[in-house]
N, C-alpha and C positions, 0 to 999 in steps of 0.2 A: 700408476701407483706402485710403490716399491714394497715388496713383501705383501703380507695379508692385512696389515693394520693401516687404516687411513690416517694420514698425518694432517692435522688441522691447526692452522695458525690462528691466534686470537690476539686482540689488542688488550694489554693489561699485564699485571703481575700474576704469578701463580697464586691463586686463592680459590676458595670453594665456589664463589659466584662465577668468575670468569671461566674457569675450567668446566663448571657445570653447564654453562651455556653451550660451549663447544661439544660437550658430551651429550647434551640433549639433542642437538642437531645431528650429530654423528656418534651414536653409541659405540663404545669400545674403541674410540679413536685415540691416537697419540696426540695430546694437546701440546701445542708449541707456543709459549708466551712470547709476545712481541711488545716492546715498549712504545711503539708508535704505529699509526695506521700504515705509513709508508713501508715500514719494516715488514708488516704482515703481507702487504702486496708483493714486496720483493721476495719474501719466502716462497710464495707461489710461483712467481716468475722464474726463480732460480731452482725450482723443483725441490726445495727444502721441505715444503708442505704441499699437500695435494689440494687443499681447500683453505679458505679463510672465513672466519665468522667474525663479523664486525657490526657494531651497533649502527643503526641508520637514523636514530633520532638526534644525533649530533648535527646541529645546523650551523656550525662555525663556518665561515667563508673559506678558510683554508681547506677544511675537510671536503666541502662541496667542490672546490677547485681540483683537489686531488682525485676525487671520484670521477669527475668529468675527464680528467687527463687519462686515468687508467681505463675508463670506458672506451675512450677513443682508441687507445692502444689495443685493447682486447678485440675491437671490432674490425681491425685491419688485418 
């Protein structure tokens, strides 16, 4: 973590709901909006963000495939 403020990527545009979700999980964080799930994952991989907050109820096949791909990378 860089500095004292946790940086949290989230999927969505800056708005009260999306930022509130990141802030609820990590109070006083620096919320970083990402337009796609993949961008949020990349933000963490590239150390732009320390964490990512993403919805899990999205059951689209592409999202499931992406999650599986990133889970495999994270476990190696």
